[in-house]
C-alpha positions as CSV (number, residue, x, y, z in Angstrom):
1,M,-88.0,5.7,-14.2
2,K,-89.5,7.9,-11.6
3,Q,-90.1,11.5,-12.7
4,Y,-88.9,12.9,-9.3
5,D,-86.6,12.0,-6.4
6,Y,-88.9,13.7,-3.9
7,L,-92.6,14.3,-3.9
8,V,-93.3,16.7,-1.0
9,V,-96.9,16.8,0.2
10,G,-97.6,19.9,1.7
11,A,-96.3,23.4,0.8
12,G,-96.0,24.7,4.4
13,L,-92.8,25.6,6.2
14,F,-91.6,22.0,6.6
15,G,-92.3,21.0,3.1
16,A,-90.8,24.2,1.6
17,V,-87.5,24.0,3.7
18,F,-87.0,20.3,2.8
19,A,-87.9,21.0,-1.0
20,R,-85.2,23.8,-1.0
21,Q,-82.6,21.7,0.5
22,A,-83.2,18.8,-1.7
23,T,-83.3,21.0,-4.8
24,D,-80.1,22.7,-3.9
25,A,-78.6,19.2,-3.5
26,G,-79.3,18.5,-7.1
27,K,-82.5,16.3,-6.5
28,K,-85.6,16.7,-8.5
29,V,-88.7,17.7,-6.3
30,L,-92.3,18.2,-6.8
31,V,-94.3,20.0,-4.1
32,I,-98.1,19.6,-4.0
33,D,-100.7,21.0,-1.7
34,K,-104.5,20.6,-1.5
35,R,-105.0,24.1,-0.8
36,D,-105.2,26.8,-3.5
37,H,-102.0,28.6,-2.1
38,I,-98.5,27.9,-0.6
39,A,-97.3,28.6,2.8
40,G,-99.7,26.3,4.8
41,N,-101.0,27.9,8.0
42,V,-98.4,30.7,7.9
43,Y,-100.1,32.1,4.7
44,T,-100.6,35.8,4.5
45,E,-102.8,37.8,2.0
46,Q,-102.8,41.4,1.3
47,V,-105.9,43.2,2.3
48,E,-106.0,47.1,2.2
49,G,-102.2,47.1,2.0
50,I,-102.1,45.0,5.1
51,H,-100.5,41.3,5.4
52,V,-103.4,39.5,7.0
53,H,-102.5,36.2,8.7
54,R,-105.4,34.1,7.4
55,Y,-104.9,31.2,9.7
56,G,-104.0,33.1,12.9
57,A,-101.2,35.3,14.1
58,H,-97.6,34.0,13.5
59,I,-94.8,35.6,15.1
60,F,-91.3,34.3,14.4
61,H,-89.0,33.9,17.5
62,T,-86.0,31.8,18.1
63,N,-82.9,31.5,20.1
64,N,-81.4,29.0,17.4
65,K,-78.9,31.0,15.4
66,T,-78.6,28.4,12.8
67,V,-82.3,28.6,11.9
68,W,-82.3,32.4,12.1
69,D,-79.3,32.5,9.7
70,Y,-81.1,30.1,7.4
71,I,-84.6,31.7,7.2
72,T,-83.0,35.3,6.9
73,R,-81.8,34.2,3.5
74,F,-85.3,34.1,2.3
75,A,-86.8,37.1,4.0
76,E,-85.8,40.3,5.8
77,F,-87.4,40.5,9.1
78,N,-88.9,43.7,10.9
79,R,-88.3,44.4,14.7
80,F,-91.9,43.3,15.7
81,T,-91.8,42.4,19.5
82,N,-94.8,40.2,20.8
83,S,-96.5,42.4,23.6
84,P,-100.1,41.2,23.9
85,V,-102.7,42.7,26.1
86,A,-105.1,40.9,28.4
87,N,-108.7,42.3,28.4
88,Y,-110.7,41.1,31.5
89,K,-114.3,42.5,31.5
90,G,-112.8,45.9,30.2
91,E,-109.8,45.9,32.5
92,L,-106.5,45.8,30.6
93,Y,-103.3,44.0,31.9
94,S,-99.9,43.5,30.5
95,L,-98.7,40.2,29.3
96,P,-96.6,38.2,30.0
97,F,-97.2,38.6,33.7
98,N,-94.8,41.3,34.8
99,M,-94.5,44.1,37.2
100,Y,-97.0,46.1,35.2
101,T,-99.6,43.3,35.7
102,F,-98.7,42.8,39.4
103,N,-98.9,46.4,40.2
104,K,-102.4,46.7,38.5
105,I,-103.7,43.7,40.3
106,W,-102.2,44.2,43.8
107,G,-100.8,47.6,43.9
108,V,-97.4,46.4,44.6
109,V,-94.4,48.4,43.6
110,T,-91.3,46.5,44.0
111,P,-90.3,42.8,42.8
112,E,-89.9,41.8,46.3
113,E,-93.5,42.8,47.1
114,A,-94.8,41.0,44.1
115,A,-92.8,37.8,44.9
116,A,-94.1,37.9,48.5
117,K,-97.8,38.3,47.2
118,I,-97.4,35.3,44.8
119,E,-95.9,33.2,47.7
120,E,-98.7,34.3,50.1
121,Q,-101.4,33.1,47.6
122,R,-99.3,29.8,46.8
123,Q,-99.2,29.0,50.6
124,E,-102.9,29.7,50.9
125,A,-103.7,27.3,48.1
126,G,-101.7,24.6,50.0
127,I,-100.3,23.2,46.6
128,T,-97.1,21.3,47.0
129,E,-97.1,19.1,43.9
130,P,-99.4,20.5,41.1
131,H,-101.5,17.7,39.5
132,N,-103.3,19.9,36.9
133,L,-103.1,23.0,35.1
134,E,-105.1,25.1,37.8
135,E,-102.8,24.0,40.5
136,Q,-99.8,24.7,38.3
137,A,-101.0,28.1,37.4
138,I,-101.9,29.1,41.1
139,S,-98.4,27.8,42.2
140,L,-96.8,30.0,39.5
141,V,-98.7,33.2,39.9
142,G,-101.2,33.0,42.7
143,K,-105.1,32.7,42.7
144,D,-106.0,36.4,41.6
145,I,-104.1,36.4,38.4
146,Y,-105.3,32.6,37.7
147,E,-108.9,33.6,38.2
148,K,-108.8,36.8,36.0
149,L,-106.2,36.2,33.4
150,I,-105.7,32.4,32.9
151,K,-108.8,30.3,33.9
152,G,-111.4,31.7,31.4
153,Y,-108.9,32.0,28.6
154,T,-107.5,28.6,29.0
155,Q,-110.9,26.9,29.2
156,K,-112.1,28.6,26.0
157,Q,-108.8,27.7,24.3
158,W,-109.0,23.9,25.2
159,G,-112.7,23.4,25.7
160,R,-112.0,21.6,29.1
161,P,-111.9,22.8,32.7
162,C,-108.3,23.7,33.9
163,T,-108.7,20.9,36.5
164,E,-108.9,18.5,33.6
165,L,-105.8,19.8,31.7
166,P,-102.2,18.5,32.3
167,A,-99.9,20.8,34.4
168,F,-97.2,20.8,31.7
169,I,-99.1,22.8,29.3
170,I,-98.5,25.9,31.5
171,K,-95.2,25.1,32.9
172,R,-93.4,27.5,30.7
173,L,-95.7,30.4,31.3
174,P,-93.5,33.5,31.3
175,V,-93.7,35.2,34.9
176,R,-91.3,38.2,35.2
177,L,-90.4,40.4,38.1
178,T,-89.3,43.2,35.8
179,F,-91.2,45.6,33.6
180,D,-90.4,43.5,30.4
181,N,-93.4,43.3,28.1
182,N,-91.8,41.0,25.5
183,Y,-93.7,37.8,25.5
184,F,-90.8,35.7,24.1
185,N,-87.4,34.9,25.8
186,A,-86.0,34.8,22.2
187,L,-82.9,36.4,20.9
188,Y,-84.2,36.9,17.3
189,Q,-87.9,37.9,16.8
190,G,-89.9,39.6,14.0
191,I,-92.2,39.3,11.0
192,P,-91.1,38.8,7.4
193,V,-91.2,42.1,5.6
194,G,-93.6,41.5,2.6
195,G,-95.4,38.7,4.6
196,Y,-94.9,35.0,5.1
197,T,-96.2,34.1,1.9
198,Q,-93.5,35.8,0.1
199,M,-90.8,34.2,2.3
200,V,-92.2,30.7,1.3
201,A,-92.3,31.8,-2.2
202,N,-88.7,32.7,-1.9
203,L,-88.0,29.1,-0.4
204,L,-89.7,27.4,-3.3
205,D,-88.2,29.7,-6.1
206,G,-87.5,27.3,-9.0
207,I,-89.3,24.4,-7.6
208,E,-92.3,22.8,-9.4
209,V,-95.3,23.4,-7.1
210,Q,-98.9,22.1,-7.9
211,L,-101.8,23.4,-6.0
212,C,-105.3,21.9,-5.4
213,V,-103.9,18.4,-5.3
214,D,-105.2,16.2,-2.7
215,Y,-102.5,13.4,-2.2
216,L,-104.7,11.3,-0.2
217,A,-107.4,10.9,-3.0
218,D,-104.8,9.6,-5.4
219,K,-102.2,8.3,-3.2
220,E,-100.8,5.3,-5.1
221,K,-100.7,7.1,-8.3
222,L,-99.0,10.3,-7.0
223,A,-96.5,8.2,-4.9
224,A,-95.5,6.2,-8.0
225,T,-94.0,9.5,-9.5
226,A,-91.2,9.7,-7.1
227,E,-88.6,7.7,-5.3
228,R,-89.5,9.1,-1.9
229,V,-92.5,10.9,-0.3
230,V,-92.2,13.6,2.3
231,Y,-95.7,13.7,3.8
232,T,-96.5,16.7,6.1
233,G,-100.4,16.1,6.4
234,A,-102.2,14.5,9.3
235,I,-100.7,11.0,10.1
236,D,-104.2,9.5,11.1
237,A,-105.5,10.7,7.8
238,Y,-102.7,9.1,5.9
239,F,-103.9,5.7,7.3
240,N,-107.7,6.4,6.8
241,Y,-108.2,6.8,10.5
242,T,-107.9,2.9,10.8
243,L,-106.9,3.2,14.4
244,G,-109.1,6.1,15.4
245,T,-108.9,9.8,15.1
246,L,-106.4,11.9,16.8
247,Q,-107.8,14.9,18.7
248,Y,-106.9,18.5,17.8
249,R,-108.2,22.0,18.9
250,S,-109.4,24.0,15.8
251,V,-109.6,27.8,15.5
252,R,-112.4,29.7,13.7
253,F,-111.7,33.1,12.5
254,E,-114.2,36.1,11.9
255,T,-112.3,38.7,9.8
256,E,-113.5,42.0,8.9
257,T,-112.1,45.4,7.4
258,L,-112.9,48.5,9.4
259,D,-113.1,52.0,8.0
260,I,-111.0,53.3,10.7
261,P,-107.2,53.6,11.2
262,N,-107.0,52.0,14.7
263,F,-109.2,49.5,16.4
264,Q,-107.4,48.4,19.5
265,G,-103.8,49.9,19.4
266,N,-102.1,46.5,19.5
267,A,-101.5,43.5,17.4
268,A,-103.1,41.1,20.0
269,V,-105.7,41.4,22.7
270,N,-106.5,38.3,24.7
271,Y,-110.0,38.2,26.2
272,T,-109.6,36.2,29.5
273,D,-113.1,36.2,30.8
274,A,-115.2,33.1,30.2
275,E,-118.2,35.1,29.0
276,T,-116.7,36.6,26.0
277,P,-116.9,34.0,23.1
278,W,-113.8,34.8,21.3
279,T,-110.2,34.1,22.8
280,R,-108.5,37.1,21.3
281,I,-108.6,39.9,18.6
282,I,-105.6,40.3,16.2
283,E,-105.3,43.6,14.5
284,H,-103.0,42.6,11.6
285,K,-101.6,46.1,10.8
286,W,-99.7,46.4,14.1
287,F,-97.4,43.4,13.1
288,E,-95.9,45.9,10.6
289,F,-96.3,49.1,12.6
290,G,-99.5,50.1,10.8
291,K,-97.6,51.5,7.6
292,D,-97.4,50.4,4.1
293,A,-94.2,49.6,2.2
294,E,-93.5,53.3,1.6
295,G,-94.0,54.1,5.2
296,N,-97.5,55.9,5.0
297,D,-100.1,55.5,7.7
298,L,-102.8,53.1,6.4
299,P,-106.2,54.6,6.7
300,K,-108.1,51.2,7.3
301,T,-107.6,48.4,9.5
302,V,-108.2,44.4,9.4
303,I,-109.2,42.6,12.6
304,S,-109.7,38.9,13.2
305,R,-111.7,37.4,16.1
306,E,-110.5,34.0,17.0
307,Y,-112.9,31.2,18.4
308,S,-111.4,28.1,19.7
309,S,-113.4,24.7,19.0
310,E,-113.1,20.9,19.1
311,W,-111.7,19.7,15.8
312,K,-114.0,17.7,13.6
313,P,-113.5,16.2,10.0
314,G,-113.5,19.1,7.6
315,D,-112.1,21.7,10.2
316,E,-108.5,22.9,10.1
317,P,-106.5,21.0,12.7
318,Y,-104.3,23.5,14.7
319,Y,-103.2,22.2,18.1
320,P,-102.7,18.5,18.9
321,V,-104.2,17.5,22.2
322,N,-101.0,15.9,23.7
323,D,-102.8,14.1,26.5
324,E,-102.0,10.4,27.5
325,K,-104.8,8.9,25.4
326,N,-103.8,10.8,22.2
327,G,-100.1,10.2,22.8
328,A,-100.8,6.5,23.0
329,L,-102.8,6.3,19.7
330,Y,-100.1,8.5,18.1
331,E,-97.5,5.8,19.0
332,K,-99.5,3.1,17.2
333,Y,-99.7,5.4,14.1
334,K,-96.0,6.0,14.4
335,E,-95.5,2.1,14.3
336,L,-97.5,2.0,11.1
337,A,-95.7,4.9,9.6
338,A,-92.4,3.0,10.2
339,G,-93.7,0.4,7.8
340,E,-94.0,2.8,5.0
341,T,-90.3,2.6,3.8
342,N,-90.5,5.1,1.0
343,V,-92.5,7.7,3.1
344,I,-91.1,10.1,5.6
345,F,-93.6,11.8,8.0
346,G,-92.8,15.3,9.2
347,G,-94.0,18.5,10.5
348,R,-96.8,19.5,13.1
349,L,-99.5,17.0,11.6
350,G,-97.1,14.3,10.5
351,E,-95.7,14.0,13.9
352,Y,-98.7,15.0,15.8
353,K,-96.4,17.6,17.7
354,Y,-97.2,21.4,18.5
355,Y,-94.1,22.9,16.8
356,D,-93.1,26.6,16.8
357,M,-91.9,27.8,13.5
358,D,-88.3,27.7,14.3
359,A,-88.6,24.1,15.6
360,V,-90.4,23.2,12.1
361,I,-87.4,24.7,10.2
362,A,-84.9,23.0,12.5
363,S,-86.7,19.6,12.1
364,A,-86.8,19.9,8.3
365,L,-83.2,20.8,8.2
366,A,-82.2,17.8,10.3
367,L,-84.3,15.6,8.0
368,S,-82.7,17.0,4.9
369,E,-79.2,16.4,6.3
370,R,-80.0,12.9,7.1
371,E,-81.6,12.2,3.7
372,L,-79.2,14.0,1.5
373,A,-75.9,13.2,3.1
């Protein structure tokens, strides 16, 4: 007899949602994670009364009412709205690109003037069918904004010239002829009150969790404890990289606590010039309005500088490099995965897909519906 119906590998969002659904359906579930904490990359830890996003800023946003209704069972969300600022060599600009940005760049005042300026620069560039990210960006917002606010930042983020990146990466770039500073076109948005770790702890309430357990180091023995395995780790690592290594971008963080109440006045400031080595600075307290649970102003602040880098073994994989070469390699791994009859591959690493948090939850709910029907 197996001890468990499901062994869930990974205590991040995908694993936690599936574990919750399976447990509520009467299944016996064990969740394991090689890290010493739950919540995967959405993990938050408290420093000086501030919930610090250890693996980078996570802002929950969705238009999916089913997902919103589901996740708000496990956390109350505040009213945080993502309104990042761009810093180009000391000049500050509003993001996403909107009338404040266009006014500062070109001095235009009306939406009609802004649209005409973008069209004029698009015509000058002579781009009809964009073939790469640079051409796509210029066709969307013109050359001035591309040079100041997109080019340097994107090349730091991806470690490649914009001319070598596919156009689709930037196709959904928000461009607004209004004074709207909300980065996301999402009906529901916010940060869990009490932090993401508490939200995931609520999802996993009453479920057996074992931390510091490396599934791949003892795969056969661990898999033998359950009828089915839900694996949310890297798909190429599962198969010991036998077909080659999938590429990721990684992120390195330099986090420090400062003895001042306010460093930059905003949760996120993007550094868009090529010379500044970091891509952005996060000031974590502004995700929760700079106050503690009782509403008192916090005397200190915590900032994280983010540096983008090419992934190598031992680094944390963040963003799949979804180009043609990696897509073809993933399809081969997917074929291997189909042969693992008692293993389900899910989540950002298991499916080699850049998922927003709401899409991770939707995917885990869809899987649990199929599995537990």
